[in-house]
C-alpha positions as CSV (number, residue, x, y, z in Angstrom):
1,M,-109.2,-2.1,-24.1
2,T,-111.3,-0.7,-22.2
3,E,-112.7,3.3,-23.5
4,V,-114.5,5.8,-21.8
5,T,-115.9,8.9,-23.7
6,D,-113.6,11.7,-23.1
7,S,-115.2,14.9,-24.9
8,K,-118.4,16.6,-24.4
9,D,-119.6,15.7,-27.7
10,G,-118.6,11.8,-27.3
11,A,-116.2,11.9,-30.3
12,G,-113.2,11.1,-28.9
13,T,-112.1,8.4,-26.2
14,A,-109.9,8.2,-23.8
15,S,-106.4,6.4,-24.1
16,V,-105.6,3.2,-21.5
17,E,-103.0,5.4,-20.3
18,T,-105.3,7.9,-19.4
19,L,-107.9,5.7,-18.1
20,K,-104.9,4.0,-15.6
21,D,-104.6,7.5,-14.2
22,P,-106.0,8.1,-10.9
23,D,-106.0,12.2,-11.5
24,Y,-108.3,11.6,-14.8
25,C,-111.4,13.1,-14.8
26,P,-114.5,12.0,-17.0
27,P,-117.3,13.8,-17.5
28,L,-120.1,14.1,-15.1
29,K,-122.8,11.9,-17.2
30,E,-120.0,9.0,-17.5
31,A,-118.5,9.4,-14.0
32,V,-122.0,9.9,-11.9
33,P,-123.3,6.8,-13.1
34,L,-119.3,4.8,-12.7
35,G,-119.6,6.0,-9.2
36,L,-123.4,4.8,-8.7
37,Q,-121.9,1.3,-9.6
38,H,-119.4,1.6,-7.1
39,V,-122.1,2.4,-4.6
40,L,-124.4,-0.2,-5.7
41,A,-121.3,-3.1,-5.4
42,M,-120.8,-2.4,-1.7
43,F,-124.3,-1.1,-0.4
44,A,-125.7,-4.8,0.6
45,G,-122.3,-5.4,2.6
46,N,-122.0,-1.6,4.0
47,V,-125.8,-1.6,5.7
48,T,-125.5,-5.8,6.1
49,V,-122.7,-4.7,9.2
50,P,-125.5,-2.2,11.3
51,I,-128.3,-4.7,10.9
52,I,-126.5,-7.5,12.2
53,I,-125.2,-5.7,15.4
54,A,-128.8,-3.4,15.7
55,G,-130.6,-7.5,15.9
56,V,-127.3,-8.6,18.6
57,A,-128.5,-5.5,20.4
58,G,-132.6,-5.7,20.3
59,L,-132.7,-2.5,18.5
60,S,-135.8,-2.0,15.7
61,G,-137.2,1.0,14.5
62,G,-135.6,4.5,14.8
63,D,-133.0,2.9,16.4
64,K,-132.0,0.2,13.6
65,I,-132.9,3.2,10.8
66,F,-130.4,5.1,12.6
67,L,-127.4,2.7,12.5
68,I,-128.5,1.9,8.3
69,Q,-128.4,5.7,8.0
70,T,-125.3,6.6,9.9
71,A,-123.7,3.7,8.0
72,M,-124.1,5.0,5.1
73,F,-122.9,8.5,5.8
74,V,-119.5,7.5,7.5
75,A,-118.9,5.4,4.3
76,G,-119.4,8.6,1.9
77,I,-117.1,10.7,4.6
78,A,-114.6,8.1,4.6
79,T,-114.4,7.3,1.1
80,L,-113.8,11.1,0.2
81,M,-110.9,10.9,3.0
82,Q,-109.1,8.6,0.5
83,T,-110.2,10.1,-3.0
84,I,-109.7,13.5,-2.1
85,G,-107.5,13.2,0.9
86,I,-106.7,15.7,3.6
87,G,-102.7,16.3,3.5
88,P,-101.2,13.1,4.4
89,I,-104.1,11.4,4.7
90,G,-105.5,9.3,2.1
91,A,-104.4,7.2,-0.6
92,R,-106.1,9.2,-3.3
93,L,-107.1,6.0,-5.4
94,P,-110.3,4.6,-6.1
95,I,-111.3,3.8,-2.9
96,V,-114.5,3.0,-1.2
97,Q,-114.6,2.4,2.3
98,G,-117.6,0.6,4.6
99,T,-118.9,-0.9,7.3
100,S,-116.3,-4.0,7.9
101,F,-117.2,-7.8,8.4
102,A,-114.3,-8.4,9.9
103,F,-114.9,-7.1,13.3
104,I,-118.4,-8.8,13.6
105,P,-116.9,-11.3,15.8
106,I,-115.5,-9.3,18.4
107,M,-118.1,-6.6,17.8
108,I,-121.2,-9.0,19.0
109,P,-119.8,-10.6,22.1
110,I,-119.0,-6.5,23.1
111,V,-122.5,-5.6,22.5
112,K,-123.5,-8.3,24.2
113,T,-121.7,-8.0,27.5
114,A,-120.8,-4.3,27.4
115,G,-123.2,-2.4,25.5
116,L,-122.9,0.0,22.2
117,G,-121.4,2.7,24.2
118,A,-118.2,0.2,24.7
119,L,-118.5,-1.2,21.2
120,F,-118.0,3.0,19.7
121,A,-115.5,3.8,22.1
122,S,-113.6,0.7,21.4
123,A,-113.9,1.4,17.9
124,A,-112.5,4.9,18.2
125,I,-109.6,3.8,19.9
126,G,-108.8,0.9,17.5
127,G,-108.8,3.7,14.7
128,V,-106.5,5.7,16.3
129,F,-104.8,3.1,16.3
130,H,-105.1,1.9,13.0
131,F,-104.2,5.5,11.9
132,I,-100.7,4.9,14.2
133,L,-99.9,2.3,11.9
134,G,-100.9,4.0,8.9
135,T,-97.7,6.7,9.8
136,F,-94.7,3.9,9.4
137,I,-96.7,0.9,7.3
138,G,-94.8,2.4,4.5
139,R,-91.5,2.6,5.8
140,I,-91.6,-1.8,6.3
141,R,-92.4,-2.0,2.6
142,G,-90.0,-4.5,2.3
143,I,-91.2,-7.2,3.9
144,L,-94.4,-6.5,1.7
145,P,-93.2,-7.5,-1.6
146,P,-95.4,-8.4,-4.6
147,L,-95.3,-12.5,-3.4
148,V,-96.5,-11.5,-0.1
149,T,-99.4,-8.6,-1.6
150,G,-100.2,-11.2,-4.2
151,I,-101.1,-13.8,-1.3
152,V,-102.9,-11.3,0.8
153,V,-105.0,-9.9,-2.0
154,L,-105.7,-13.7,-3.9
155,S,-107.0,-14.7,0.0
156,I,-109.3,-11.9,0.0
157,G,-110.7,-13.0,-3.2
158,L,-111.0,-16.4,-2.3
159,A,-112.0,-15.9,1.3
160,L,-114.9,-13.6,-0.8
161,I,-116.1,-16.0,-3.2
162,P,-118.5,-17.8,-0.9
163,V,-120.1,-14.9,0.2
164,G,-120.3,-14.3,-3.3
165,I,-122.4,-17.1,-3.7
166,K,-124.5,-16.8,-0.5
167,Y,-125.6,-13.7,-1.7
168,A,-126.6,-15.6,-5.0
169,A,-128.7,-18.5,-3.5
170,G,-130.8,-15.8,-1.4
171,G,-128.5,-14.0,1.1
172,A,-126.3,-14.7,3.9
173,G,-127.6,-16.4,7.6
174,K,-131.1,-18.4,7.7
175,V,-132.9,-17.7,4.5
176,P,-135.9,-20.1,4.1
177,D,-135.9,-20.2,0.7
178,F,-132.2,-20.7,0.4
179,G,-131.0,-21.9,-3.2
180,A,-134.8,-21.4,-4.7
181,W,-134.6,-21.5,-8.6
182,Y,-135.5,-17.9,-8.9
183,H,-132.7,-16.7,-6.4
184,I,-130.0,-19.0,-9.0
185,F,-132.5,-17.2,-11.7
186,L,-131.6,-13.8,-10.9
187,A,-127.9,-13.8,-9.9
188,V,-127.0,-16.4,-13.2
189,L,-129.1,-13.3,-15.3
190,V,-126.9,-10.7,-13.6
191,M,-123.8,-12.9,-14.3
192,V,-124.8,-12.9,-18.3
193,V,-125.8,-9.4,-18.9
194,T,-122.8,-8.3,-17.5
195,L,-120.5,-10.3,-19.2
196,G,-122.0,-9.7,-22.3
197,V,-122.2,-5.9,-22.0
198,K,-118.5,-6.3,-20.7
199,F,-116.8,-7.7,-24.0
200,M,-119.7,-7.2,-26.8
201,T,-119.7,-3.5,-26.2
202,K,-117.0,-0.6,-26.0
203,G,-116.4,2.9,-24.3
204,F,-119.0,3.7,-21.1
205,L,-121.0,0.9,-22.0
206,S,-118.2,-1.7,-21.5
207,A,-117.2,-0.2,-18.6
208,S,-120.9,0.5,-16.8
209,A,-121.3,-3.6,-17.4
210,V,-121.8,-3.7,-13.5
211,L,-124.3,-1.5,-13.2
212,I,-126.4,-2.5,-16.4
213,G,-126.4,-6.1,-15.0
214,L,-127.7,-4.9,-11.9
215,I,-130.4,-2.8,-12.9
216,V,-131.6,-5.6,-15.6
217,G,-131.8,-7.7,-12.7
218,Y,-133.8,-5.8,-10.5
219,L,-136.1,-4.9,-13.1
220,V,-136.7,-8.2,-13.6
221,A,-136.9,-8.8,-9.7
222,I,-140.0,-6.5,-9.3
223,P,-142.7,-8.6,-11.6
224,M,-141.3,-11.7,-10.1
225,G,-142.1,-10.3,-6.5
226,M,-139.1,-10.1,-5.0
227,V,-138.8,-5.7,-4.6
228,D,-140.7,-5.0,-1.4
229,F,-141.3,-1.2,-2.1
230,G,-143.4,-0.9,1.3
231,R,-139.8,-0.6,2.8
232,V,-139.1,2.3,0.9
233,A,-142.6,4.1,1.6
234,S,-141.9,3.6,5.2
235,A,-138.6,5.1,5.2
236,G,-138.0,8.6,6.4
237,W,-137.1,12.1,4.3
238,F,-134.7,13.8,5.9
239,S,-132.4,12.8,9.3
240,L,-129.2,14.0,10.4
241,P,-127.1,11.6,12.4
242,S,-125.7,12.8,16.1
243,L,-122.9,12.4,17.8
244,L,-122.3,9.8,20.9
245,Q,-126.0,8.9,20.7
246,Y,-125.2,5.8,22.5
247,G,-122.7,7.2,24.8
248,F,-119.0,6.2,25.4
249,E,-117.8,3.6,27.9
250,I,-114.0,2.7,27.8
251,N,-113.9,-1.4,28.2
252,T,-110.7,-3.0,28.0
253,A,-111.5,-6.4,27.1
254,A,-113.3,-4.7,24.2
255,V,-110.4,-2.5,23.1
256,L,-108.0,-5.3,23.1
257,G,-110.2,-6.8,20.5
258,M,-110.5,-4.0,18.6
259,L,-106.8,-3.2,18.2
260,L,-105.9,-6.8,17.0
261,V,-108.5,-6.6,14.6
262,S,-107.2,-3.3,13.5
263,V,-104.1,-5.1,12.8
264,V,-106.0,-7.3,10.0
265,S,-108.0,-4.3,8.8
266,A,-104.5,-2.7,8.1
267,I,-103.4,-5.9,6.8
268,E,-106.5,-6.0,4.1
269,T,-106.3,-2.4,3.3
270,V,-102.7,-3.1,1.9
271,G,-103.8,-5.7,0.3
272,D,-106.6,-3.7,-1.7
273,I,-104.3,-0.5,-2.3
274,S,-102.1,-3.4,-4.0
275,G,-105.1,-5.2,-5.8
276,I,-106.1,-1.4,-7.2
277,T,-103.0,-0.4,-8.2
278,T,-101.9,-3.9,-9.9
279,G,-105.6,-4.5,-11.2
280,G,-106.5,-0.7,-12.7
281,A,-102.9,0.5,-13.2
282,G,-100.8,-2.4,-13.7
283,R,-98.2,-1.0,-11.3
284,E,-97.3,-1.9,-7.4
285,A,-98.8,0.7,-4.8
286,T,-96.5,3.3,-3.4
287,D,-95.4,3.4,0.2
288,K,-96.9,7.1,0.2
289,E,-100.4,5.5,-1.5
290,L,-100.0,2.5,1.4
291,S,-99.5,5.2,4.1
292,G,-101.8,7.6,3.3
293,G,-105.0,4.9,2.5
294,T,-104.4,3.0,6.1
295,M,-104.4,6.7,7.7
296,A,-107.1,7.5,6.3
297,D,-108.9,4.0,7.1
298,G,-108.1,4.7,10.7
299,L,-109.1,8.3,10.8
300,G,-112.8,7.2,9.3
301,T,-113.6,4.5,11.7
302,A,-112.4,6.6,14.5
303,V,-114.5,9.9,13.4
304,G,-117.2,7.4,12.4
305,A,-117.2,5.9,15.5
306,L,-118.2,9.0,17.1
307,F,-121.4,9.7,15.2
308,G,-122.5,5.8,15.9
309,A,-120.9,4.1,12.9
310,M,-119.1,0.4,12.9
311,P,-115.4,0.1,12.2
312,N,-114.5,0.8,8.3
313,T,-112.5,-0.8,5.8
314,S,-111.7,-0.3,2.4
315,Y,-114.2,-2.7,-0.1
316,S,-112.4,-5.7,-1.3
317,Q,-115.7,-5.8,-4.1
318,N,-114.8,-2.2,-5.5
319,V,-111.1,-3.4,-6.0
320,G,-112.7,-6.0,-8.3
321,L,-114.8,-3.6,-9.9
322,V,-111.8,-1.2,-10.6
323,A,-109.9,-4.4,-12.3
324,L,-113.2,-5.2,-14.4
325,T,-114.0,-1.5,-15.4
326,G,-110.3,-0.5,-16.1
327,V,-111.3,2.8,-15.0
328,M,-108.8,4.3,-11.9
329,S,-110.0,7.5,-11.9
330,R,-110.8,8.8,-8.2
331,H,-112.8,11.0,-8.8
332,V,-115.3,8.2,-10.1
333,V,-115.2,7.3,-6.6
334,T,-116.1,10.7,-5.4
335,C,-119.4,10.4,-7.0
336,G,-120.3,7.8,-5.5
337,A,-119.2,8.7,-2.1
338,I,-121.6,12.0,-2.4
339,F,-124.1,9.6,-3.1
340,L,-123.7,7.4,-0.1
341,I,-123.8,11.0,2.1
342,V,-127.0,11.9,0.4
343,A,-128.2,8.4,0.8
344,G,-127.5,8.8,4.6
345,L,-129.0,12.1,5.0
346,F,-132.7,10.9,2.8
347,P,-133.1,7.6,4.0
348,K,-135.7,6.9,1.3
349,I,-133.0,7.5,-1.6
350,G,-131.0,4.3,0.4
351,A,-134.1,2.9,1.0
352,V,-134.3,2.2,-2.8
353,I,-131.0,0.5,-3.2
354,S,-131.9,-1.8,-0.1
355,V,-134.6,-3.4,-1.3
356,M,-132.6,-4.9,-4.3
357,P,-132.6,-8.7,-3.9
358,N,-129.6,-10.4,-2.5
359,A,-129.8,-12.5,-5.6
360,V,-129.2,-9.7,-7.5
361,L,-126.0,-8.4,-5.7
362,G,-125.2,-11.8,-5.4
363,G,-124.5,-12.4,-9.8
364,A,-122.0,-9.3,-9.8
365,S,-120.3,-9.9,-6.7
366,I,-119.0,-13.3,-7.7
367,I,-117.5,-11.5,-10.8
368,M,-116.2,-8.7,-8.7
369,F,-114.8,-11.4,-5.9
370,G,-113.2,-13.5,-8.5
371,M,-111.8,-10.3,-10.4
372,I,-110.2,-9.7,-6.8
373,A,-108.4,-13.2,-6.6
374,G,-107.5,-12.1,-10.3
375,A,-105.4,-9.2,-8.9
376,G,-103.6,-11.5,-6.6
377,L,-102.8,-13.6,-9.2
378,K,-101.4,-11.2,-11.6
379,L,-99.2,-9.5,-8.1
380,L,-98.0,-13.2,-7.9
381,S,-96.9,-13.0,-11.6
382,M,-94.4,-10.1,-10.6
383,T,-91.9,-12.6,-9.0
384,A,-90.0,-15.3,-10.1
385,L,-91.9,-18.2,-8.8
386,T,-89.3,-20.5,-7.5
387,R,-89.6,-23.2,-5.4
388,R,-89.5,-21.6,-2.6
389,D,-92.4,-19.3,-3.6
390,M,-94.4,-22.1,-4.0
391,V,-93.9,-23.5,-1.3
392,I,-94.7,-20.2,1.0
393,I,-98.0,-19.6,-1.7
394,A,-98.9,-23.0,-0.3
395,V,-98.5,-23.3,3.2
396,S,-100.0,-19.6,3.6
397,L,-103.0,-20.2,1.5
398,G,-103.6,-24.0,2.6
399,I,-103.4,-22.9,6.5
400,G,-105.3,-19.6,6.1
401,L,-107.9,-20.6,3.8
402,G,-108.0,-24.3,5.4
403,L,-109.2,-23.0,8.9
404,K,-111.4,-20.7,7.4
405,S,-113.3,-23.5,5.7
406,V,-112.6,-25.6,8.8
407,P,-112.8,-23.6,12.1
408,E,-113.6,-26.7,14.3
409,A,-110.0,-27.5,14.1
410,V,-109.4,-24.6,16.4
411,A,-112.7,-25.3,18.6
412,A,-110.2,-25.6,21.4
413,M,-108.2,-22.4,21.4
414,P,-109.1,-19.2,23.4
415,E,-112.3,-17.1,21.7
416,T,-109.6,-14.5,20.2
417,A,-107.1,-16.8,18.9
418,K,-110.2,-18.7,17.1
419,I,-111.4,-15.6,15.3
420,L,-107.9,-14.1,14.0
421,L,-106.9,-18.4,13.3
422,T,-110.6,-18.6,11.3
423,S,-110.2,-15.5,9.2
424,G,-108.7,-16.6,6.1
425,L,-106.8,-13.0,6.0
426,V,-104.7,-13.0,8.8
427,P,-102.7,-16.6,9.2
428,A,-102.2,-16.4,5.1
429,A,-100.5,-13.2,5.6
430,F,-98.9,-13.7,9.0
431,L,-97.8,-17.2,7.3
432,A,-96.5,-15.0,4.0
433,I,-94.5,-12.9,5.8
434,V,-92.9,-14.6,8.2
435,L,-91.8,-17.8,5.8
436,N,-90.8,-15.0,3.1
437,L,-88.6,-13.8,5.8
438,I,-86.6,-16.5,7.3
439,L,-86.7,-19.3,4.1
440,P,-83.1,-19.0,2.2
441,K,-83.7,-17.6,-1.1
442,D,-82.3,-19.5,-4.5
443,A,-82.6,-17.5,-7.2
444,S,-81.1,-20.1,-9.9
445,D,-84.3,-22.5,-7.9
446,E,-87.1,-21.3,-10.4
447,V,-90.0,-23.4,-11.6
């Protein structure tokens, strides 16, 4: 049982049911480190997207720092929309928002052909569309039973695991020393420390296993010469985000692309919310949580685009972290959101984390991404798993993950179709929904 100290003198512990309560508020001495753990889990992914787009746009120096800074600031604001909420907006669950990798295939051609002004304008419009989807997504809950959401969550986890492996080997993209022994050593060290702390300790230490693993990996990497503190020294002390720095230009093709991927992001958000409630609380998400979470996703993207941030989405790695720690407190994530906002205002703070080696993050990511897949399996276990269900799982995952692994199979398709078909998530979710609706049910046909 995961326990968290729940008294000022450290004598008491929170019950399992208390830990499953999103409204549970641990003492600050525990909530702050647990919140920081969530930030560390998503930090690399959150800043990687603006770094990639900055490179495509040919930005460097102050402009590149601006995009990174804005990504952190907006991620914090969007996360507060989820954890605290605004009226019906927000799932009020431990959901961390951050820049989405799903939009990169759309953003790159937009930036190359139409510029950053078109990118942020289309992102703002896509965010509004995403928000509208959230207003009725709870009403179509009937087409998203545990069988479908389980496939979605499982496909998210399985699709992300290779990303964790790449980071563990040195990072995504072209890394000269990719797969070098020291990268693997650091990743394995983080995994061993994380698992050791998780299962050999209790209470707060057990709940902070990932954070401790990351810290140990970071400290070991310093004498190995793998941490460049020069980037920290060159970072500014204080800076405020600004509105519409790169203009606002509506481009039809860019808008259509954003709308299509917004549907993907909404499906992923439904999967993440389901994964959080299943992995952290052992229950299905409510219609209100799905609707509020999806609306917050869209609003965060729309508002963030005005500040120069890439589209936001719920972060799947943090779903795995909730499942791993067993702590469902949204207030913990609120602490993390405040740190992200501060990091966005004071670039030096973010720089300290940004120099953490990819391999250190990769070691933790492998565990968390695997936990996401585990949450998907847990959702699937809620169904009878008839032969009909097994066929739906087989076809959905087979085609969805198969096309992601072999993108050349759809090379003749139009660019937009290729992007959607090779995402892994879209075809898996689409096939799961359609097959579940059209295949006849036979309750007696259990495996």
